N, C-alpha and C positions, 0 to 999 in steps of 0.2 A: 374645368377651374376644377369642382369637389372630386372629377375624381382623381385629378395631380394631389391634393392633400389628400384623400386618404390613402391612393401609395406612397403618401411620403412616409406615413403613419404607418405607415409597415414595418419599416427600415430601420424603424428601434436603432436610429444611432448611428453615426458611422463603421461602425463593426460591430455586426450581425452575429458572424460564427463565431467572436471568444463571449459575446455575452450567453448566449445559448448553451455550448462549449459552460462557461462554466457555471449556470445555470444547471444540465444537467453535470456535472462531476459534484458541487456542490446538493446534489442531491441524491445522487448515488453516492461521497460520500457519505451522509446523512447515518444513512440505510446503514452503515457501519456504524455506526455507534454503539454503541455497547462493551462489560465484558464477556469473551468469549475463553469458551472453553478451546486446547486447540492439537488438537494428539499428527505429532508431525515423525514424520518419519527420515532419514536423513540418508540420503547414500554418501558416500567418498569414493572416487574411481578408485586414486591413490592406494590406499589396504582394503580397495575393497567388504567396508566392514558396510552395516547398516547399524543403522538407532533410532530406537525407539523414546520414544519422551509425550510428556503434557505438559504444559506453556499458561498462564492465564492472559490476556492483553486485555488492555482498559483501554475502549480506543474515546478519549472526548476532543467535545467540539467548546475550541475556547473563542473570547467574545476576542470581534476583531476592532476595528477606526473604517474600514474599508468595507462597506455591503459585498466587493466584490474577490475580498480574501477572503480565503477563510481555512483560520485554523484551527491547529486538533492538534491532540499533545498526545501518544505512543507508549503506555506503559506493560512492562514484560516481568512477570512474574517462573522460577519451575512450583510444579507441581506438588514439587518432593526432588528430595535429593537427590541430583544424577552421577555419577560417574561421568559418565561426556563430559558435565564439563573440564576437573580437572582433565580429560583426554585431548580438546578441543579447546584449549582458552580460550584461542579467539573467539570463540562467539560465547555474550556477554551474557551469567543466567539470568540478568535480572539487566533492567534498566529503564533509558528513556528515552523515547524520540518524541521534535516538534516538529512541525511542519508548517507549513500553508501551499495554498491550488492559486499559481497564475498563470493566466488562459491556461496551455494545457500539462505544463507543468507544477509536478510537485517540488516544491523548493521546502529540502531538509534540510535539517540543522546537522546534522550525523544520520553514516546511516549505521547496517548493525551491524556491517564485520570491522566498521572505524570509528572513529571519533572525528573523523572529518566531513565536515554538510559538502552538498553538492546535489545535485537534477533532477528527478527521475522521467523523461516523458511521458505521456500515459497517452495511449492508443482504448480511445474506448471500441468494444465488441460488439454491444448490442445496450439493450437499461438493465443488466445482471451483473456484464461479464466487462474491465479493465483490465488493461496489460499496462504492467510501469514497466522502463529501458532504463538503465540504469549504469556509468560506466566512472566506476571511481579508479586512484594508486593502479594498479596492471587488475582491476577485475570489467567482468561486464557479467550485469546480470536481469534473466527477464521474467519477468513476475506476472500470471497471469492470477488472478485475483476469481469468482462468481458467488453470483451469494443467489441461495438457492431453499426453493419452502418460502414463500414471502419473507422471507429474511431470516432466517432462524437457522438458519444452517449456511455453510464459505467452504469454495473448498481453492485451498492456491496449490499451486505448483508454483516456483522456483525453480532454474535451472542458473550457476555458477557458474562459466570461466574464471580461471588464471591465467593471466599473460596464454589465450587463446588454444587453453588444454581444457575442456568440461570435466570438472574436480564433484562441482559436493551440485545431487540433485533431491529437491527434496515438498515432500506434499503432506500439506496441510488439511484435517479435516477438521473443520473446525464448527458449534454449539453455540450461540447466545443465550449465553447465560444469566443475563440481568441484562434489560433496556434504560 
């Protein structure tokens, strides 16, 4: 009887993978909280043009009612004025996105290139890297985000397809400014 009770206590409820996944995702997202300086390179396939710019990204944890739902707010603005935003008006020069984790998904109020809400599926590569896979309108996007050097740096690479054609490749090298 004792062995059965001990085994029962190790089950962590009916859905142990979700609980473990949620706590792993919460821990990974909490490591991203803070202000980041994001040095970006955008490669546009159609115009064969490359842009370099620097953005500031602030990631905040928001209070929420559910212990298992972690809510976040992402805000961004450029370090200086860039022609990039005039030449590419689909990109938002500054903005805000709110999102929360539910299971293995990031539920977004809106996407960067759209005001539409949606879902990003999350795949965990290891304790330092996550892959976000999103689809909305005619876009399919894969984003790899890796934390480096005790979470002081991030490297992100984003591939964006529109109507099954690769349109944009982005590299972001980010430095944490404020924790």
